[in-house]
C-alpha positions in Angstrom: 16.8 -24.2 -28.3 16.6 -22.3 -25.2 13.4 -22.1 -23.3 11.7 -18.7 -22.8 11.6 -17.7 -19.3 8.1 -15.2 -18.8 8.7 -11.7 -17.5 7.6 -11.5 -14.1 5.6 -8.9 -12.7 4.4 -8.2 -9.4 1.0 -5.7 -8.5 1.5 -4.0 -5.1 -2.2 -3.1 -4.1 -3.3 -0.6 -2.0 -4.3 -0.7 1.9 -2.7 2.3 4.0 -0.6 0.6 6.7 -1.1 -2.7 5.6 1.0 -1.8 2.6 4.1 -2.7 4.9 3.2 -6.4 4.2 4.6 -5.6 0.9 7.9 -5.4 2.0 7.7 -8.7 3.7 5.9 -9.9 0.3 9.4 -9.1 -1.8 12.0 -10.1 0.7 10.4 -13.6 0.5 9.9 -13.9 -2.6 14.1 -13.0 -3.4 14.7 -15.7 -0.9 12.6 -18.3 -2.2 14.3 -17.1 -5.9 11.3 -15.5 -7.2 12.2 -12.1 -8.4 9.8 -10.2 -9.9 11.2 -8.1 -13.2 8.5 -5.5 -13.3 7.1 -3.6 -10.4 3.2 -1.8 -10.6 2.0 -0.2 -7.5 -1.1 1.3 -6.2 -1.1 3.7 -3.1 1.3 2.2 -0.4 2.3 -0.2 -3.0 3.7 2.2 -5.0 5.6 3.6 -2.0 7.2 0.1 -1.3 7.7 -0.8 -5.0 9.2 2.5 -5.7 11.9 1.6 -3.0 12.2 -1.8 -4.4 12.4 -0.7 -7.9 15.3 1.6 -6.9 16.9 -1.3 -4.9 16.5 1.0 -1.6 13.9 -1.8 0.0 16.2 -2.4 3.3 16.4 1.7 4.2 12.6 1.5 3.9 12.4 -1.3 6.1 14.6 -0.2 8.5 13.2 2.8 8.7 9.3 1.9 9.0 10.0 -0.6 12.0 11.3 2.1 13.9 8.2 4.5 13.3 6.1 5.2 16.6 2.8 7.0 16.7 4.4 10.2 17.5 6.6 10.0 14.5 3.8 9.4 12.5 1.8 12.5 13.9 5.1 14.7 13.2 5.0 13.7 9.7 1.5 14.5 9.1 2.6 18.3 8.7 -1.4 19.6 9.2 -2.4 22.4 7.0 -5.9 24.0 7.0 -8.5 21.2 5.1 -5.9 18.6 4.9 -2.1 16.9 5.0 0.5 18.5 2.6 2.6 15.3 3.2 5.9 17.4 2.4 7.5 15.9 5.7 6.4 12.3 5.0 8.2 12.7 1.5 11.3 14.3 2.7 11.4 11.2 5.2 10.9 9.1 2.0 13.6 10.7 0.0 16.1 10.4 2.7 16.0 6.3 2.3 14.7 6.3 -1.6 16.5 9.2 -3.3 14.8 11.1 -6.5 15.3 10.0 -9.7 13.8 9.4 -13.2 11.3 6.2 -13.4 12.9 5.0 -16.5 16.3 5.0 -14.9 15.5 3.0 -12.3 16.8 -1.0 -12.1 13.9 -2.6 -12.6 10.6 -1.3 -14.7 8.3 0.5 -12.5 4.9 2.2 -12.7 2.6 4.1 -10.2 -1.3 4.7 -10.3 -3.0 7.6 -9.4 -6.7 9.0 -9.8 -7.7 12.0 -11.9 -10.0 13.9 -9.8 -12.0 15.7 -12.2 -12.5 12.6 -14.8 -12.2 9.8 -12.5 -9.7 8.3 -14.8 -6.5 6.6 -14.0 -3.3 8.1 -14.6 -0.3 6.0 -15.0 3.4 7.1 -13.8 5.9 5.0 -16.2 8.5 8.2 -16.6 9.3 11.5 -15.2 9.9 12.0 -11.3 10.0 9.1 -9.0 8.8 11.1 -6.0 6.1 12.9 -7.8 4.6 9.5 -9.0 4.6 8.3 -5.2 3.1 11.6 -3.7 0.0 11.6 -6.7 -0.3 7.6 -5.8 -0.6 8.0 -2.1 -2.9 11.0 -2.0 -5.7 9.4 -0.5 -8.5 12.0 0.2 -8.8 13.1 3.6 -5.5 11.9 4.5 -3.1 13.5 2.0 -3.9 16.9 -0.2 -4.4 16.2 -4.0 -1.3 16.9 -6.3 -1.1 18.9 -9.6 0.4 17.2 -12.3 -0.2 18.5 -15.9 -2.9 20.7 -15.2 -4.7 18.1 -13.5 -5.2 17.3 -9.9 -3.9 13.9 -9.0 -5.4 11.8 -5.8 -5.0 8.1 -4.5 -4.8 5.5 -7.5 -6.8 3.1 -5.1 -10.2 4.9 -6.1 -10.0 3.3 -9.5 -7.6 0.7 -9.5 -6.5 -0.8 -5.9 -4.7 -3.3 -7.5 -2.8 -2.5 -10.7 -2.6 -5.7 -12.8 -3.4 -4.2 -16.1 -0.5 -1.8 -15.7 1.8 -4.5 -14.6 1.1 -6.4 -18.5 1.0 -3.1 -20.0 4.7 -2.7 -18.9 5.5 -6.1 -20.2 4.6 -8.4 -17.3 3.7 -12.2 -19.1 2.8 -13.7 -15.8 1.4 -11.2 -12.7 1.7 -12.1 -9.0 -0.7 -9.5 -7.5 -0.8 -8.7 -3.7 -4.2 -7.9 -2.3 -4.4 -6.0 1.0 -7.9 -6.0 1.4 -8.9 -9.7 0.7 -8.6 -10.7 4.6 -10.5 -7.5 5.5 -13.9 -7.0 4.8 -16.5 -7.9 7.1 -13.8 -8.9 10.1 -12.3 -5.2 11.0 -15.1 -4.2 13.3 -15.0 -7.6 14.9 -11.3 -7.7 15.4 -10.5 -4.2 16.5 -12.5 -3.5 19.7 -10.1 -0.9 21.6 -10.0 2.6 21.3 -7.0 4.4 21.6 -6.3 8.2 22.5 -3.9 11.0 21.8 -2.9 13.7 24.0 -4.8 16.7 24.8 -2.2 19.1 23.4 -1.9 17.4 20.3 -5.4 16.9 19.7 -5.7 20.9 19.7 -3.2 21.0 16.6 -5.6 18.7 14.7 -9.1 20.2 13.0 -12.6 18.4 14.5 -12.6 16.1 11.5 -8.9 14.8 12.1 -9.8 14.3 15.7 -12.9 12.5 15.0 -10.9 10.4 11.9 -8.2 9.9 14.3 -10.1 8.8 17.5 -7.8 7.5 20.3 -4.4 5.7 20.4 -3.4 4.2 23.7 -5.3 1.5 24.9 -8.6 2.0 26.8 -11.8 0.2 28.5 -13.1 -2.3 25.4 -16.0 -0.8 23.0 -19.5 -2.2 24.4 -20.7 -4.6 21.3 -23.8 -2.4 21.4 -21.9 0.4 20.5 -22.2 1.9 17.3 -18.8 2.3 14.8 -16.9 5.8 15.1 -16.6 8.1 12.5 -12.8 6.5 11.3 -14.2 2.8 11.5 -17.3 3.7 9.3 -14.5 5.1 7.1 -12.0 2.9 7.1 -14.7 0.1 6.5 -16.3 2.1 3.4 -12.5 2.2 1.8 -12.1 -1.6 2.2 -15.7 -2.3 0.9 -15.1 -0.1 -1.9 -11.5 -1.1 -3.1 -12.3 -5.0 -2.2 -15.4 -4.8 -4.8 -13.2 -2.7 -7.4 -10.4 -5.3 -7.3 -12.9 -8.1 -7.8 -14.7 -6.8 -10.6 -11.3 -5.8 -12.0 -9.3 -9.3 -11.4 -12.6 -11.0 -13.1 -11.4 -9.1 -16.2 -7.8 -9.6 -16.1 -7.2 -12.1 -13.8 -3.4 -12.2 -12.5 -1.6 -15.7 -12.5 -1.4 -15.6 -8.6 -3.2 -13.9 -5.6 -1.1 -13.4 -2.3 -3.7 -12.3 0.3 -1.6 -11.3 3.3 -3.6 -11.7 6.7 -3.8 -8.7 7.9 -7.5 -8.2 9.1 -5.9 -7.6 12.7 -4.1 -4.1 11.6 -6.1 -0.7 10.4 -5.4 1.4 7.9 -3.6 4.2 10.3 -1.6 1.4 11.8 1.7 2.6 10.7 3.4 2.2 13.4 2.8 -1.7 13.5 5.3 -2.0 10.7 6.9 -5.5 11.9 3.4 -7.1 12.0 2.3 -6.2 8.7 6.1 -7.5 7.6 5.8 -10.7 9.0 2.4 -11.2 7.8 3.9 -10.5 4.4 6.5 -12.9 4.9 3.9 -15.8 6.4 2.0 -14.9 3.1 4.5 -16.2 0.9 6.0 -19.2 2.8 2.7 -20.8 2.9 1.8 -20.1 -0.5 5.1 -21.4 -1.9 4.2 -24.6 -3.6 1.0 -22.9 -5.1 3.2 -20.2 -6.5 6.0 -22.7 -7.9 3.2 -24.5 -9.6 0.9 -21.7 -11.1 4.3 -19.9 -12.3 5.6 -23.1 -13.5 8.7 -22.5 -11.6 11.1 -25.7 -10.4 10.9 -27.0 -7.0 14.1 -25.5 -4.7 16.3 -27.8 -3.5 16.3 -28.2 0.1 
């Protein structure tokens, strides 16, 4: 009698720019012969997961590894009170074509949050790009998305690591990629340099955005006794919130494997450091391959 191979799912967590590590994770898993059957993503995990489920991970990787800070600013398409995100989604659309989620080569799901009720919203059918746009709508970074008479924001507010969605989509084993497990308590210690944006560009930003983005060119180190800036406080608060929510949810619905890439040196807005994040994802898989094979009851690959 033929043995049953459990259906493998991967839950790609939120974490803004650190989410480029998902690309390295997925690539390294496939190189090791570990190929997920089901993909669930929250926020940046939904964006990368959508590309992977569409068979378009390579074009996404080629794009993000060439992005510089100026290009990130151009994508921001600033409007009063927020960022519309249309330029970013247009760039994403050029790499990952619009499709119905139910027609993708691999089952895919994304998580967003209903701003009025606080409930999570699962996208398992319908527009792929609409699902991604809703899932990445982090308050203060992207404007909310109107969907079926609801305003939706980033799924990381309620489910930063979508293990439950992965299982609901039929996964019998789940690999969870937690981008925040290496961050809390280390961000302020590791990031001691400020960066500066040119004045003409700052003139385009609202006062809140100037404070939030801060500086982006190397300058003098920040004295140890200086209090953290607004963006550091916001980033730290988001890290703490998502880490605590993730821990609570994993206690009730534990995955079979948790992968935690070493990403404490990267900030939420370091989208121009994709190569570093991808390398951290690859390293994470390579370090944990024996544990992965053991936990998933997979045969050891021939050397």
